[in-house]
N, C-alpha and C positions, 0 to 999 in steps of 0.2 A: 453199086458199091455194096459189099456184104455187111452184115450186121455184126457188131462187136459185143453189144450188150442187148440181151433180150430178157425183159422182165414181164411176168404175167401174174396177175392176181396176188401181188406181194402183200403180206400182212405181218405186222409186228406190233405186239401189244405189251404195254408196261402197266401192270395192275389192271385197271379197267379202261385205260386210255389206249385207243387204237391210233398209234402214231402213223403207221402205214396201213391203209385199209383197202385192199384190192388194187394196188397200184400196177399200172401197165406202162412200160417204157421201153423204147428201142433207141440205141445209139449206133450209128454206122461207123465203120472203120474210117479213121481220119477225121471224124467229126468232133467238134468242140461244143459241148453242152454245158451251160451254166445253170445251176440250180439255186433259185432264190426262195425265200420263205422266212416267216417270222421265227423267232426262237421257239424250239419245241415242236416244229412241224415235221420233223423226221429227215431233214437233209443229211445230217451226219450219220443217222441210223442207216439210211439207204446206202451211203458211201461205205460204211463198215460192212454191210452185207455184200456189196459188190467186191470189197477187198477180201472177203472171207474171214473177217474178224468178228462177225456176228451172224446169227442164223435167223431166218424168218420163221414165223409161226405157221405160215401157210404160203403157198405160191411157189413160183420158180424164178431163179435169177441165173441165167446162163451168161458166163463171161469168159474171156480168153484165158489161157493158162498163164501167160506172161502179163502180170499186172503189178503195178507199183503204186505207192501212196506217198504223197508229201503232205505232212500235217502242218498245223499252225506253228508248232514248235519244231525246230530242225531235228531234234532227237538224235544228235550226233553222240558217238561213244567218246567220252572225254579222255579215255586212256589210249585212244588210237589217233594217229596223225590223220591229217585231212585225206591223203590218198588212200590210206587203209579204210577210212570211213566210206569212201566212194566205192571201193571194191569189196566191201564186207560180204556181199552176197555171191561173189564170184569165186570160182576155184583159184587157189593160190598159184602163182606162176608169172612168168614174164608177159604172157598174153594179157592177163588181168591188169598188170601194171600199165601196159600200153593203152588198154581201153580206158583205164581210170585217168591217165594223164590227158587223153584226148577229150574225155568228158569234162575235166577241169578246165581245159583250154576253151571249150565251148561256152563255159559260164564265166570265163575271164579270170580264173583263179589258178592257172598252171604254176605260178610262182609261189603259191601257198601249199604245194603238195606235202611238204614236210612240216607244216605248221601244226600246232595243237589247236583243237577246237576252241579252247578258252581264250585264245588270242584273236579270234575273229569278231568282227562286228555282226550285228543281227542280220544285216543283208547278206554279208559274206557267208555266214553259217547257213542261211536259207538257200543260197546258191549251191553250196556243197550238197545239201539235201536234194536239190533238184538234179545235180549231176549224178548222185547215187541212184536216183529213181530212173534216169534216162540211160545209164550205162548198160542196163540189161536189155535195151531196145524193147520196151514194153509195148504190147498191143493195146493196153488200156492203162492210161495214166489218171490217177484219182488225186484230186487236189482239195484238201479240206481247209479252207480259209488260210492258204499258205502265206498271205501277205498281211494278215490282220494285225500283227504285232509290230509292223515296220512303220517308220515315219512316212509322211506323204510322198516325199521325193523318191525315197528308196522304193516305195511301193510302185510308183509309176515306172521306175527303171526295171523292176522285177516283172511287171506286166509286159513290158516290151520284150524282155528276155524270154519269157514263157511263150509269147506269141511267135518270136523268131524260131525258137527251138521246136515248138510243136509243128510249125510250118515245115521245118526241115525233116523231122523224124516221123511225122504223120501218125502218131497213135490216136486212138479214140481217147477223148479227154472228158472227164466229168469234174467240173469245178463247183464246189460249194462255197458260196459267198453271201455276205449281207450287203455288199456294195453293188448297187444297181449300175453305176457307171462302169465299174470293173467288168460286170457281166456283159454289158453292151460293147465295150471296147474289145473284148477277147473272143467272145463266143460266136459260133455259127447259129446256135439255137439257144433260146432261153426258156426255162420252165419254172413255174411258180408252184411250190407245194403248199397245199392248204387242205385241212380236213381229211388228211390221209391219202389224198390223190393230187392230180395235177389240175390246178385252176387255170393254168395257161401253159401252152407249149407251142412256140412259134419260131420260125426261121427269121433271122435278123437280116433284113434286106437293105443294109446300109453299106455303101462302098467303103473299103479300107484304103488308107488308114482312117480311122473314125475319129471325128472331132466332136467333143461335147457341145460345141457351139452350133453344130449342124442342126437345123430345125427338125430333121427326121430323128436325130439322136434325142433331142429334147422331147419330142412327142412320145417316143417309146419310153423314155425315162418316166414321164408323167403317167403313162398307162401302167407300167410295172409298179410304180409307187402306189397307185390306186389299188392294184391287186394286193399289195402288201398292207393296205389300210392307211396309207399316208396320202393326204390330200393337201393341196396348197391353194 
């Protein structure tokens, strides 16, 4: 399987603090990587560099030309209806409308195509944001804590939806999250950022669907929490 993300020697400094310090990372096409780390360890900084929203001070980050981002906030345009928000990055025309409606159908919101963003619940708005990201068939999907503002039940439903859609579309995925269980449920690999580099980077060898009551799940959770400085 070919490489979608190729990062070598990545450095990003804010003042005198080296948030990323010589980071190396590869993500294969179709692979789902979850990034964990305490606040301030560079997770979102790395995601912004991969998205082209920030530049490193040193090193290289090679990414596919088609990449999209879903942020913690849906960031919908309030003056555009739902379908127009989904197709905002596409050339206008009937083809874009067809693609947009298909994307909304995938996230279960086809009946909301003409709705205004202000009428949507938090979970519905985030599903629109996900449809907008996937409608372009990205080679790289970047997820920056996209479920953090949702209630627990909606969050679980969104995790299932993301798992289903990523299995179908097969982009490379980089998910930034503080939720260890979320990382284990969704990812093929999990990496822990600490001191500007990767303190852990391993494949998750637990059969899907993953159950948090599975002893293997619990053992990995304990290991990752310890990496994050949490002991029980």
